[in-house]
MDTraj code that builds the backbone (N, CA, C; nanometers):
import mdtraj as md
import numpy as np

residues = "UNK UNK UNK UNK UNK UNK UNK UNK UNK UNK UNK UNK UNK UNK UNK UNK UNK UNK UNK UNK UNK UNK UNK UNK UNK UNK UNK UNK UNK UNK UNK UNK UNK UNK UNK UNK UNK UNK UNK UNK UNK UNK UNK UNK UNK UNK UNK UNK UNK UNK UNK UNK UNK UNK UNK UNK UNK UNK UNK UNK UNK UNK UNK UNK UNK UNK UNK UNK UNK UNK UNK UNK UNK UNK UNK UNK UNK UNK UNK UNK UNK UNK UNK UNK UNK UNK UNK UNK UNK UNK UNK UNK UNK UNK UNK UNK UNK UNK UNK UNK UNK UNK UNK UNK UNK UNK UNK UNK UNK UNK UNK UNK UNK UNK UNK UNK UNK UNK UNK UNK UNK UNK UNK UNK UNK UNK UNK UNK UNK UNK UNK UNK UNK UNK UNK UNK UNK UNK UNK UNK UNK UNK UNK UNK UNK UNK UNK UNK UNK UNK UNK UNK UNK UNK UNK UNK UNK UNK UNK UNK UNK UNK UNK UNK UNK UNK UNK UNK UNK UNK UNK UNK UNK UNK UNK UNK UNK UNK UNK UNK UNK UNK UNK UNK UNK UNK UNK UNK UNK UNK UNK UNK UNK UNK UNK UNK UNK UNK UNK UNK UNK UNK".split()
xyz = np.array([
    [1.4651, 1.0796, -0.2231],
    [1.3002, 1.0175, -0.2166],
    [1.1915, 1.1437, -0.1765],
    [1.1145, 1.1271, -0.3357],
    [1.0411, 1.2691, -0.3090],
    [0.9707, 1.2893, -0.2245],
    [0.9569, 1.4314, -0.1747],
    [0.8623, 1.4321, -0.0687],
    [0.7016, 1.4384, -0.1135],
    [0.6554, 1.3971, 0.0127],
    [0.4944, 1.3132, -0.0045],
    [0.4350, 1.4545, 0.0096],
    [0.3352, 1.4869, -0.0589],
    [0.2618, 1.5877, -0.1158],
    [0.1075, 1.5334, -0.1341],
    [0.0290, 1.6561, -0.0614],
    [-0.0819, 1.6395, 0.0058],
    [-0.2477, 1.6891, -0.1074],
    [-0.2650, 1.5888, -0.1614],
    [-0.3888, 1.6308, -0.2563],
    [-0.5592, 1.6280, -0.2608],
    [-0.5845, 1.6798, -0.2912],
    [-0.7798, 1.7083, -0.2679],
    [-0.8449, 1.5665, -0.2432],
    [-0.9010, 1.6195, -0.1169],
    [-0.9664, 1.4609, -0.0499],
    [-1.0524, 1.3975, -0.1509],
    [-1.1200, 1.4701, -0.2080],
    [-1.2304, 1.4247, -0.2796],
    [-1.1593, 1.2945, -0.4202],
    [-1.0766, 1.3970, -0.4653],
    [-0.9159, 1.3263, -0.5877],
    [-0.8552, 1.1931, -0.5089],
    [-0.8703, 1.1818, -0.3961],
    [-0.7493, 1.0675, -0.3123],
    [-0.8710, 0.9912, -0.3213],
    [-0.9684, 1.0194, -0.2726],
    [-1.0969, 0.8696, -0.2937],
    [-1.1006, 0.8657, -0.4133],
    [-1.1334, 0.9192, -0.5006],
    [-1.1780, 0.8661, -0.6664],
    [-1.0727, 0.8185, -0.6955],
    [-0.9170, 0.8140, -0.6741],
    [-0.8827, 0.7633, -0.7388],
    [-0.8256, 0.6206, -0.6782],
    [-0.8555, 0.5744, -0.5237],
    [-0.8723, 0.5239, -0.4734],
    [-0.9822, 0.3923, -0.5048],
    [-1.0934, 0.4629, -0.4774],
    [-1.2465, 0.3872, -0.5099],
    [-1.2967, 0.3649, -0.6848],
    [-1.2159, 0.4651, -0.7571],
    [-1.3034, 0.4578, -0.8888],
    [-1.2816, 0.3401, -0.9636],
    [-1.1703, 0.3310, -0.9399],
    [-1.1202, 0.1339, -1.0173],
    [-1.2560, 0.0291, -0.9743],
    [-1.3184, 0.0368, -0.8422],
    [-1.3548, -0.0927, -0.7965],
    [-1.5484, -0.0108, -0.8523],
    [-1.5728, 0.0634, -0.8530],
    [-1.6948, 0.1937, -0.8705],
    [-1.7294, 0.1382, -0.9995],
    [-1.5956, 0.1998, -1.0905],
    [-1.5921, 0.1234, -1.2254],
    [-1.6102, -0.0048, -1.2618],
    [-1.5374, -0.1295, -1.1803],
    [-1.6086, -0.2866, -1.1942],
    [-1.7345, -0.2805, -1.1929],
    [-1.7536, -0.2545, -1.0454],
    [-1.9258, -0.2843, -1.0215],
    [-2.0009, -0.2372, -1.1733],
    [-2.0356, -0.1236, -1.1807],
    [-2.1191, -0.0806, -1.2640],
    [-2.0739, -0.1470, -1.4042],
    [-1.9355, -0.1415, -1.4418],
    [-1.8983, -0.1866, -1.5919],
    [-1.9579, -0.3602, -1.5901],
    [-1.9445, -0.4568, -1.4222],
    [-2.0162, -0.5520, -1.4314],
    [-2.1620, -0.6379, -1.4504],
    [-2.1996, -0.4648, -1.3647],
    [-2.3839, -0.5011, -1.4206],
    [-2.4050, -0.4672, -1.5549],
    [-2.3602, -0.3987, -1.6250],
    [-2.4029, -0.4116, -1.7725],
    [-2.3738, -0.5260, -1.8477],
    [-2.2820, -0.5772, -1.8229],
    [-2.1890, -0.6429, -1.8796],
    [-2.2262, -0.8362, -1.8368],
    [-2.2196, -0.8430, -1.7060],
    [-2.2503, -1.0014, -1.6802],
    [-2.2987, -1.0872, -1.7376],
    [-2.3805, -1.0366, -1.8064],
    [-2.5126, -1.1404, -1.8886],
    [-2.4160, -1.1570, -2.0694],
    [-2.3657, -1.1047, -2.1054],
    [-2.3251, -1.1046, -2.1764],
    [-2.1578, -1.1928, -2.2390],
    [-2.1606, -1.2233, -2.3464],
    [-1.9823, -1.3179, -2.3923],
    [-1.9659, -1.2362, -2.4743],
    [-1.8297, -1.2041, -2.4619],
    [-1.7662, -1.1459, -2.5986],
    [-1.6347, -1.2411, -2.6553],
    [-1.6432, -1.2458, -2.8128],
    [-1.5630, -1.3471, -2.8825],
    [-1.4137, -1.2443, -2.9307],
    [-1.3308, -1.2810, -2.8247],
    [-1.1930, -1.2070, -2.8699],
    [-1.0940, -1.2975, -2.9395],
    [-1.0325, -1.2739, -3.0541],
    [-0.9334, -1.4080, -3.1074],
    [-0.9968, -1.5177, -3.1083],
    [-1.0911, -1.5422, -3.1537],
    [-1.1790, -1.6697, -3.1628],
    [-1.1994, -1.7458, -2.9763],
    [-1.1830, -1.6691, -2.8993],
    [-1.2421, -1.7117, -2.7406],
    [-1.3296, -1.6862, -2.6926],
    [-1.4160, -1.7364, -2.5799],
    [-1.5061, -1.6436, -2.5624],
    [-1.5196, -1.6447, -2.4058],
    [-1.5598, -1.4992, -2.3939],
    [-1.5114, -1.4670, -2.2476],
    [-1.6575, -1.4144, -2.1789],
    [-1.6800, -1.4504, -2.0637],
    [-1.7868, -1.4166, -1.9964],
    [-1.7714, -1.2608, -1.9835],
    [-1.9070, -1.1537, -1.9016],
    [-1.9097, -1.0369, -1.8710],
    [-1.7808, -1.0397, -1.7987],
    [-1.8065, -1.1149, -1.6537],
    [-1.6943, -1.0997, -1.5682],
    [-1.5415, -1.0636, -1.6223],
    [-1.4965, -1.2087, -1.7179],
    [-1.3618, -1.1788, -1.7100],
    [-1.3486, -1.0652, -1.8366],
    [-1.4580, -1.0334, -1.9321],
    [-1.4075, -0.9062, -1.9893],
    [-1.3736, -0.8001, -1.8865],
    [-1.4641, -0.7848, -1.7908],
    [-1.4607, -0.5939, -1.7321],
    [-1.3165, -0.6511, -1.6917],
    [-1.3471, -0.7485, -1.5739],
    [-1.1586, -0.7812, -1.5310],
    [-1.0316, -0.7227, -1.6060],
    [-1.1055, -0.7681, -1.7076],
    [-0.9374, -0.7289, -1.8236],
    [-0.9491, -0.5487, -1.8513],
    [-1.0479, -0.4539, -1.7913],
    [-1.0226, -0.3279, -1.8176],
    [-1.0153, -0.2998, -1.6512],
    [-1.0740, -0.3476, -1.5494],
    [-1.0050, -0.3312, -1.4540],
    [-0.8856, -0.2999, -1.3729],
    [-0.7886, -0.4251, -1.4454],
    [-0.5903, -0.4530, -1.4393],
    [-0.5952, -0.3101, -1.5350],
    [-0.5528, -0.2716, -1.6124],
    [-0.5047, -0.1355, -1.6768],
    [-0.5289, -0.0177, -1.5528],
    [-0.6443, 0.0025, -1.5646],
    [-0.7108, 0.0776, -1.4190],
    [-0.6479, 0.1234, -1.3630],
    [-0.6816, 0.0053, -1.2405],
    [-0.5969, 0.0427, -1.1141],
    [-0.4728, 0.0382, -1.1308],
    [-0.3965, 0.0261, -1.2354],
    [-0.2581, 0.0671, -1.2762],
    [-0.2597, 0.1970, -1.2907],
    [-0.3291, 0.2533, -1.3768],
    [-0.3242, 0.4157, -1.3991],
    [-0.3967, 0.4762, -1.3402],
    [-0.4535, 0.4252, -1.2112],
    [-0.5020, 0.5529, -1.1126],
    [-0.3516, 0.5263, -1.0063],
    [-0.3648, 0.4566, -0.9685],
    [-0.2114, 0.3998, -0.8783],
    [-0.0857, 0.4725, -0.8839],
    [-0.0775, 0.4603, -1.0554],
    [0.0333, 0.5800, -1.0999],
    [0.0173, 0.7332, -1.0692],
    [-0.1085, 0.7540, -1.0986],
    [-0.1291, 0.8829, -1.0863],
    [-0.1279, 0.9367, -0.9671],
    [-0.2195, 0.8464, -0.8562],
    [-0.1863, 0.8881, -0.7084],
    [-0.0417, 0.9510, -0.6724],
    [0.0395, 0.7801, -0.7587],
    [0.2453, 0.8100, -0.6754],
    [0.2662, 0.9790, -0.7000],
    [0.2322, 0.9793, -0.8865],
    [0.2826, 1.1247, -0.9504],
    [0.2091, 1.2541, -0.8405],
    [0.0683, 1.2557, -0.7908],
    [0.0672, 1.3750, -0.7780],
    [0.1108, 1.3946, -0.6364],
    [0.1218, 1.2585, -0.5513],
    [0.1555, 1.3127, -0.4212],
    [0.3390, 1.2636, -0.3764],
    [0.3728, 1.2162, -0.4898],
    [0.5214, 1.1432, -0.4874],
    [0.5306, 1.0594, -0.3637],
    [0.4147, 0.9871, -0.3318],
    [0.4294, 0.8590, -0.2086],
    [0.3269, 0.7315, -0.2567],
    [0.3719, 0.6162, -0.2558],
    [0.2795, 0.5116, -0.2577],
    [0.2981, 0.4182, -0.1493],
    [0.1833, 0.3633, -0.0480],
    [0.2050, 0.3270, 0.0286],
    [0.2403, 0.1506, 0.0343],
    [0.3199, 0.0810, 0.1561],
    [0.3187, -0.0624, 0.0895],
    [0.1775, -0.1692, 0.0721],
    [0.0650, -0.1261, 0.1312],
    [-0.0692, -0.1751, 0.0987],
    [-0.1107, -0.1262, -0.0255],
    [-0.0451, -0.0323, -0.1327],
    [-0.1204, 0.0096, -0.2530],
    [-0.0203, -0.1009, -0.3516],
    [0.1332, -0.1125, -0.3015],
    [0.1980, -0.1503, -0.3576],
    [0.1346, -0.3026, -0.3800],
    [0.0865, -0.3694, -0.2590],
    [0.0319, -0.5181, -0.2406],
    [-0.0662, -0.5647, -0.3086],
    [-0.1645, -0.4496, -0.3090],
    [-0.3181, -0.4063, -0.3365],
    [-0.2871, -0.4325, -0.5235],
    [-0.1929, -0.3668, -0.5770],
    [-0.1302, -0.3608, -0.7053],
    [-0.0960, -0.4648, -0.7556],
    [0.0217, -0.5513, -0.7117],
    [0.0513, -0.6782, -0.7020],
    [-0.0266, -0.7624, -0.7069],
    [-0.1353, -0.7709, -0.6236],
    [-0.2164, -0.8911, -0.6279],
    [-0.3926, -0.8585, -0.7335],
    [-0.3863, -0.7491, -0.7936],
    [-0.4408, -0.7524, -0.8801],
    [-0.4181, -0.7742, -1.0384],
    [-0.2451, -0.7220, -1.0117],
    [-0.2088, -0.7514, -1.1888],
    [-0.1613, -0.9436, -1.1714],
    [-0.0958, -0.9518, -1.0965],
    [-0.1208, -1.1391, -1.1113],
    [-0.2531, -1.2188, -1.0992],
    [-0.3560, -1.1897, -1.0313],
    [-0.4818, -1.2788, -0.9992],
    [-0.5729, -1.2163, -1.0999],
    [-0.6065, -1.0794, -1.1366],
    [-0.6224, -1.0365, -1.2588],
    [-0.6063, -1.1017, -1.3899],
    [-0.4544, -1.1212, -1.3868],
    [-0.4224, -1.0982, -1.5406],
    [-0.4523, -1.2701, -1.5761],
    [-0.4124, -1.3421, -1.4310],
    [-0.4677, -1.4797, -1.4462],
    [-0.5653, -1.5254, -1.4789],
    [-0.6892, -1.4387, -1.3955],
    [-0.8254, -1.4489, -1.4335],
    [-0.8197, -1.4707, -1.6181],
    [-0.7649, -1.3643, -1.7072],
    [-0.8150, -1.2909, -1.7962],
    [-0.7436, -1.4341, -1.8795],
    [-0.6143, -1.4496, -1.8948],
    [-0.5243, -1.5406, -1.9310],
    [-0.5844, -1.6742, -1.9367],
    [-0.6229, -1.7443, -1.8294],
    [-0.6867, -1.8545, -1.8274],
    [-0.8355, -1.8498, -1.8252],
    [-0.8613, -1.7261, -1.8684],
    [-1.0292, -1.7350, -1.8602],
    [-1.1186, -1.8278, -1.7440],
    [-1.0710, -1.7604, -1.6357],
    [-1.1430, -1.8584, -1.5308],
    [-1.1064, -1.7506, -1.4003],
    [-1.2454, -1.7248, -1.3588],
    [-1.2972, -1.5946, -1.2342],
    [-1.2157, -1.6174, -1.1066],
    [-1.2096, -1.7315, -1.0777],
    [-1.1706, -1.7724, -0.9534],
    [-1.0259, -1.6903, -0.9205],
    [-0.9458, -1.7068, -0.9952],
    [-0.8253, -1.6463, -0.9496],
    [-0.8718, -1.4594, -0.8910],
    [-0.9692, -1.3683, -0.9788],
    [-0.9621, -1.2887, -0.9264],
    [-1.0352, -1.2892, -0.7601],
    [-1.1422, -1.4091, -0.8061],
    [-1.2193, -1.4122, -0.6388],
    [-1.1763, -1.4393, -0.5267],
    [-1.0576, -1.4815, -0.5642],
    [-0.9318, -1.5396, -0.4328],
    [-0.8395, -1.4973, -0.3530],
    [-0.8487, -1.3489, -0.5048],
    [-0.7132, -1.2048, -0.4201],
    [-0.7976, -1.1812, -0.3184],
    [-0.8955, -1.1089, -0.2562],
    [-0.9260, -1.0945, -0.1252],
    [-0.8677, -1.1390, -0.0163],
    [-0.8813, -1.2833, -0.0548],
    [-0.8818, -1.3858, 0.0387],
    [-0.7360, -1.4064, 0.0781],
    [-0.6438, -1.3533, -0.0288],
    [-0.4757, -1.3832, -0.0222],
    [-0.4264, -1.2742, 0.0661],
    [-0.5099, -1.0995, 0.0108],
    [-0.5337, -0.9734, 0.1135],
    [-0.5084, -0.9657, 0.1949],
    [-0.6470, -1.0191, 0.2717],
    [-0.6303, -0.9698, 0.4075],
    [-0.6064, -1.0915, 0.4261],
    [-0.5889, -1.2327, 0.4023],
    [-0.5025, -1.3050, 0.5219],
    [-0.3513, -1.2876, 0.5354],
    [-0.2996, -1.2452, 0.4101],
    [-0.1888, -1.1666, 0.4384],
    [-0.1041, -1.0578, 0.5360],
    [-0.2865, -0.9712, 0.5228],
    [-0.1978, -0.8492, 0.6392],
    [-0.2576, -0.9575, 0.7557],
    [-0.3588, -1.0318, 0.7707],
    [-0.3545, -1.0831, 0.8941],
    [-0.2281, -1.1496, 0.9227],
    [-0.1601, -1.2137, 0.9117],
    [-0.0589, -1.2633, 0.9429],
    [0.0798, -1.1669, 0.9465],
    [0.0622, -1.0426, 0.8908],
    [0.1879, -0.9967, 0.8699],
    [0.1576, -0.9149, 1.0487],
    [0.0158, -0.8541, 1.0851],
    [0.0360, -0.8351, 1.1923],
    [-0.0051, -0.9318, 1.3205],
    [0.0315, -1.0362, 1.2559],
    [-0.0015, -1.1680, 1.3809],
    [0.1563, -1.1857, 1.3783],
    [0.2641, -1.1670, 1.3128],
    [0.3892, -1.2070, 1.3122],
    [0.4168, -1.0898, 1.3937],
    [0.3719, -0.9741, 1.3973],
    [0.4121, -0.8303, 1.4624],
    [0.3403, -0.8436, 1.6348],
    [0.2641, -0.8783, 1.6646],
    [0.1967, -0.9619, 1.7756],
    [0.3262, -1.0509, 1.8136],
    [0.3382, -1.1124, 1.7711],
    [0.4166, -1.2274, 1.8184],
    [0.5783, -1.1728, 1.8902],
    [0.6104, -1.0710, 1.8094],
    [0.7104, -1.0320, 1.7867],
    [0.7273, -0.9246, 1.9474],
    [0.6136, -0.8960, 1.9642],
    [0.5824, -0.7860, 2.1156],
    [0.5333, -0.6581, 2.0421],
    [0.5181, -0.6521, 1.9305],
    [0.5108, -0.5213, 1.8619],
    [0.3434, -0.4824, 1.7561],
    [0.3338, -0.3716, 1.7302],
    [0.2318, -0.3038, 1.6421],
    [0.2510, -0.2471, 1.5755],
    [0.2230, -0.3294, 1.4062],
    [0.3025, -0.3262, 1.2231],
    [0.1739, -0.2223, 1.2007],
    [0.0512, -0.1990, 1.2974],
    [0.0025, -0.1360, 1.3036],
    [-0.0463, -0.0013, 1.3249],
    [0.0384, -0.0126, 1.4408],
    [0.1181, 0.1345, 1.4634],
    [0.1661, 0.2140, 1.3756],
    [0.2509, 0.1891, 1.3418],
    [0.3425, 0.2368, 1.2530],
    [0.2306, 0.3028, 1.1217],
    [0.1740, 0.2571, 1.0848],
    [0.0902, 0.2710, 0.9614],
    [-0.0076, 0.4158, 1.0110],
    [-0.0709, 0.4156, 1.1391],
    [-0.1798, 0.4285, 1.1865],
    [-0.1404, 0.5396, 1.3185],
    [-0.0567, 0.5485, 1.3244],
    [0.0123, 0.6180, 1.4435],
    [-0.0330, 0.7751, 1.4473],
    [0.0008, 0.8684, 1.3365],
    [-0.0684, 1.0015, 1.3067],
    [-0.1798, 1.0030, 1.3294],
    [-0.2917, 0.9182, 1.2531],
    [-0.4022, 0.9108, 1.2379],
    [-0.4634, 0.9131, 1.4346],
    [-0.4250, 0.8048, 1.4912],
    [-0.4953, 0.7610, 1.6269],
    [-0.3986, 0.7274, 1.7125],
    [-0.3521, 0.8889, 1.7579],
    [-0.2521, 0.8465, 1.9174],
    [-0.3194, 0.7729, 2.0348],
    [-0.2339, 0.6406, 2.0503],
    [-0.3153, 0.5366, 2.1529],
    [-0.1627, 0.5053, 2.2964],
    [-0.2107, 0.4615, 2.3532],
    [-0.1054, 0.3873, 2.4356],
    [-0.0027, 0.2561, 2.3532],
    [0.0839, 0.2145, 2.4107],
    [0.1661, 0.0562, 2.3581],
    [-0.0013, -0.0073, 2.4098],
    [-0.0467, -0.0121, 2.4985],
    [-0.1544, -0.1288, 2.5245],
    [-0.2794, -0.1010, 2.4501],
    [-0.2803, -0.0154, 2.4010],
    [-0.4078, -0.0259, 2.3137],
    [-0.3980, -0.0205, 2.1380],
    [-0.2106, -0.0016, 2.0964],
    [-0.2336, -0.0378, 1.9882],
    [-0.2339, -0.2073, 1.9493],
    [-0.1573, -0.2841, 2.0944],
    [-0.1712, -0.3787, 2.1080],
    [-0.3214, -0.4362, 2.0646],
    [-0.3953, -0.4219, 2.1604],
    [-0.5453, -0.4479, 2.1776],
    [-0.6050, -0.4540, 2.0302],
    [-0.6152, -0.3454, 1.9686],
    [-0.6155, -0.3042, 1.8441],
    [-0.5515, -0.3923, 1.7216],
    [-0.4660, -0.4249, 1.7419],
    [-0.3900, -0.4890, 1.6448],
    [-0.4432, -0.6342, 1.6594],
    [-0.4041, -0.7066, 1.8047],
    [-0.4793, -0.8003, 1.7842],
    [-0.6288, -0.8257, 1.7039],
    [-0.7061, -0.7257, 1.7934],
    [-0.8507, -0.7433, 1.6938],
    [-0.8609, -0.7240, 1.5569],
    [-0.7906, -0.6499, 1.5141],
    [-0.7907, -0.6440, 1.3774],
    [-0.7365, -0.7647, 1.2821],
    [-0.6582, -0.8081, 1.3619],
    [-0.5781, -0.9588, 1.3246],
    [-0.7208, -1.0376, 1.2267],
    [-0.7820, -1.0626, 1.3846],
    [-0.8748, -1.1845, 1.3595],
    [-1.0163, -1.1150, 1.2829],
    [-1.0305, -1.0023, 1.3035],
    [-1.1566, -0.9266, 1.2104],
    [-1.0599, -0.9646, 1.0189],
    [-0.9437, -0.9571, 1.0085],
    [-0.9000, -0.9278, 0.8911],
    [-0.9094, -1.1053, 0.8338],
    [-0.8800, -1.1949, 0.9059],
    [-0.8947, -1.3692, 0.8666],
    [-1.0492, -1.3595, 0.8599],
    [-1.1004, -1.2872, 0.9721],
    [-1.2631, -1.3361, 0.9031],
    [-1.3094, -1.3285, 0.7870],
    [-1.2388, -1.1827, 0.7527],
    [-1.3114, -1.1317, 0.6467],
    [-1.2439, -1.2257, 0.5249],
    [-1.1565, -1.2197, 0.5360],
    [-1.0437, -1.3448, 0.4206],
    [-1.2055, -1.4583, 0.4111],
    [-1.1856, -1.5532, 0.5570],
    [-1.2978, -1.6798, 0.5201],
    [-1.4331, -1.5978, 0.4441],
    [-1.4408, -1.4850, 0.5168],
    [-1.6306, -1.5021, 0.4492],
    [-1.6093, -1.4772, 0.2846],
    [-1.4990, -1.4038, 0.1965],
    [-1.4506, -1.4127, 0.1252],
    [-1.4854, -1.5668, 0.0456],
    [-1.3977, -1.6467, 0.1021],
    [-1.4175, -1.7686, 0.0606],
    [-1.5390, -1.8500, 0.0354],
    [-1.6333, -1.8315, 0.1812],
    [-1.7667, -1.8653, 0.1596],
    [-1.8142, -1.8155, 0.0422],
    [-1.8603, -1.7004, 0.0338],
    [-1.9287, -1.6289, -0.0189],
    [-1.9312, -1.6544, -0.2030],
    [-1.7478, -1.6357, -0.2403],
    [-1.7179, -1.6924, -0.3826],
    [-1.8075, -1.8082, -0.3972],
    [-1.7256, -1.9207, -0.3344],
    [-1.7421, -2.0429, -0.3990],
    [-1.8668, -2.0865, -0.3787],
    [-1.9604, -2.0515, -0.2643],
    [-2.1005, -2.0932, -0.2318],
    [-2.2090, -2.0397, -0.2236],
    [-2.1994, -1.8910, -0.2981],
    [-2.3320, -1.8001, -0.3702],
    [-2.2839, -1.7612, -0.4742],
    [-2.3364, -1.7022, -0.5247],
    [-2.3026, -1.6232, -0.7167],
    [-2.2578, -1.5480, -0.7040],
    [-2.2370, -1.5351, -0.8331],
    [-2.0863, -1.4522, -0.8838],
    [-2.1560, -1.2762, -0.8722],
    [-2.2813, -1.2578, -0.8676],
    [-2.3092, -1.1292, -0.8439],
    [-2.3497, -1.0910, -0.7070],
    [-2.3179, -1.1954, -0.6648],
    [-2.3607, -1.1537, -0.5037],
    [-2.2035, -1.1381, -0.4297],
    [-2.0662, -1.2581, -0.4834],
    [-1.9385, -1.1595, -0.4418],
    [-1.9347, -1.0390, -0.5101],
    [-1.9839, -0.9522, -0.6045],
    [-1.9306, -0.9044, -0.6682],
    [-1.9889, -0.7332, -0.5971],
    [-2.1127, -0.7999, -0.5354],
    [-2.1281, -0.6756, -0.4393],
    [-2.0556, -0.7165, -0.3334],
    [-2.0348, -0.8343, -0.2904],
    [-1.9542, -0.8358, -0.1465],
    [-1.8334, -0.7300, -0.1321],
    [-1.7591, -0.7544, -0.2681],
    [-1.6209, -0.7275, -0.2832],
    [-1.5946, -0.5263, -0.3062],
    [-1.7007, -0.4861, -0.3604],
    [-1.7705, -0.3549, -0.3806],
    [-1.8020, -0.2754, -0.2409],
    [-1.9590, -0.3510, -0.1660],
    [-1.9733, -0.2744, -0.0705],
    [-1.9344, -0.3471, 0.0670],
    [-1.9259, -0.4788, 0.0767],
    [-1.9667, -0.5676, 0.1870],
    [-1.8117, -0.4955, 0.3129],
    [-1.6683, -0.5897, 0.1889],
    [-1.5800, -0.6112, 0.2748],
    [-1.5499, -0.4029, 0.3858],
    [-1.5261, -0.3352, 0.2844],
    [-1.5372, -0.1781, 0.3208],
    [-1.6610, -0.1474, 0.4002],
    [-1.7561, -0.1799, 0.4033],
    [-1.8523, -0.1255, 0.5013],
    [-1.7926, -0.1843, 0.6319],
    [-1.7827, -0.3543, 0.6201],
    [-1.7600, -0.4624, 0.7230],
    [-1.6143, -0.3389, 0.7894],
    [-1.5412, -0.2822, 0.7350],
    [-1.4280, -0.2326, 0.7974],
    [-1.4488, -0.1056, 0.9139],
    [-1.5328, -0.0487, 0.8433],
    [-1.6078, 0.0828, 0.8587],
    [-1.6794, 0.0624, 1.0079],
    [-1.7415, -0.0320, 0.9884],
    [-1.7714, -0.1497, 1.1268],
    [-1.7092, -0.1379, 1.2270],
    [-1.6185, -0.2160, 1.1931],
    [-1.5561, -0.2604, 1.2702],
    [-1.5083, -0.1445, 1.3830],
    [-1.4030, -0.0470, 1.2722],
    [-1.3248, 0.0699, 1.3424],
    [-1.4605, 0.1353, 1.4317],
    [-1.5554, 0.1434, 1.3529],
    [-1.6477, 0.2362, 1.4580],
    [-1.7089, 0.1546, 1.5989],
    [-1.6756, -0.0001, 1.5977],
    [-1.6871, -0.0283, 1.7071],
    [-1.5887, -0.0121, 1.8436],
    [-1.4553, 0.0650, 1.7718],
    [-1.3775, 0.0310, 1.8901],
    [-1.3276, 0.1749, 1.9450],
    [-1.4613, 0.2265, 1.9530],
    [-1.4774, 0.3953, 1.9699],
    [-1.4094, 0.4129, 2.1493],
    [-1.4879, 0.2872, 2.2414],
    [-1.4619, 0.2853, 2.3401],
    [-1.2792, 0.2423, 2.3991],
    [-1.2735, 0.1935, 2.2590],
    [-1.0921, 0.1522, 2.2557],
    [-1.0257, 0.3031, 2.2922],
    [-1.0478, 0.3687, 2.1793],
    [-1.0312, 0.4830, 2.1264],
    [-1.0059, 0.5503, 2.2581],
    [-1.1431, 0.5928, 2.3221],
    [-1.0857, 0.6443, 2.4270],
    [-1.0526, 0.6017, 2.5563],
    [-1.0594, 0.4980, 2.5551],
    [-0.9887, 0.4399, 2.6758],
    [-0.8403, 0.4783, 2.6838],
    [-0.7689, 0.4200, 2.5960],
    [-0.6621, 0.4376, 2.5533],
    [-0.5675, 0.5544, 2.4841],
    [-0.6807, 0.6768, 2.4449],
    [-0.6108, 0.8145, 2.3790],
    [-0.4848, 0.8491, 2.4821],
    [-0.3694, 0.8919, 2.4179],
    [-0.2655, 0.9679, 2.4585],
    [-0.3158, 1.1516, 2.4534],
    [-0.3313, 1.2274, 2.5499],
    [-0.3355, 1.3677, 2.5998],
    [-0.2524, 1.3984, 2.5621],
    [-0.2530, 1.4899, 2.4770],
    [-0.1708, 1.6105, 2.4135],
    [-0.0798, 1.6221, 2.5076],
    [-0.1263, 1.6885, 2.6467],
    [-0.0156, 1.7058, 2.7837],
    [0.0585, 1.6058, 2.8183],
    [0.0639, 1.4655, 2.7585],
    [0.1693, 1.3418, 2.8518],
    [0.2050, 1.3392, 2.6456],
    [0.1652, 1.3800, 2.5163],
    [0.2193, 1.3463, 2.4086],
    [0.3895, 1.4911, 2.4158],
    [0.3991, 1.5629, 2.4798],
    [0.4445, 1.6425, 2.4560],
    [0.5518, 1.6885, 2.6114],
])
top = md.Topology()
chain = top.add_chain()
for i, resn in enumerate(residues, 1):
    res = top.add_residue(resn, chain, resSeq=i)
    for name in ("N", "CA", "C"):
        top.add_atom(name, md.element.get_by_symbol(name[0]), res)
traj = md.Trajectory(xyz[None], top)
């Protein structure tokens, strides 16, 4: 297995967020347009999705090449984008890409839930190097994140089904990312209460 390598943080962020920002900008540019391809009419949303899928494949591949590592979450995201983005373009139906976040967040919440049911925090395996916490702290954080993920999945369903397409694009680009940031910021009291001191680690 190749050794994991560190890359410039700005490049890492660009590779991770670049496709989403590009999708957002392209959607604003082409949302009111229609495109005729091989005798079939496609909306601006479908047209932009057709470019988004290969772009995220490319950026994920570049990140893997540069770091020598790809996380399970990146693999899951890539597979869902390929499957649901591909169905969106193939069937000319935007709902497939719109339900992708619902499935992603529900799967992540379910995985955390299985770990909790087994008395384990799967979140700990992913984030322990970033936030050294006591066992109880990890369990509490995992339980809270599980419910947050389920709530985000529900929010995505309500937005794409009952609000405009543009509203959903704004939510997908900024809303769920901002919500995740606010969630972790709201856990500062838990981090302080259950933090592992350096002396106890050694």
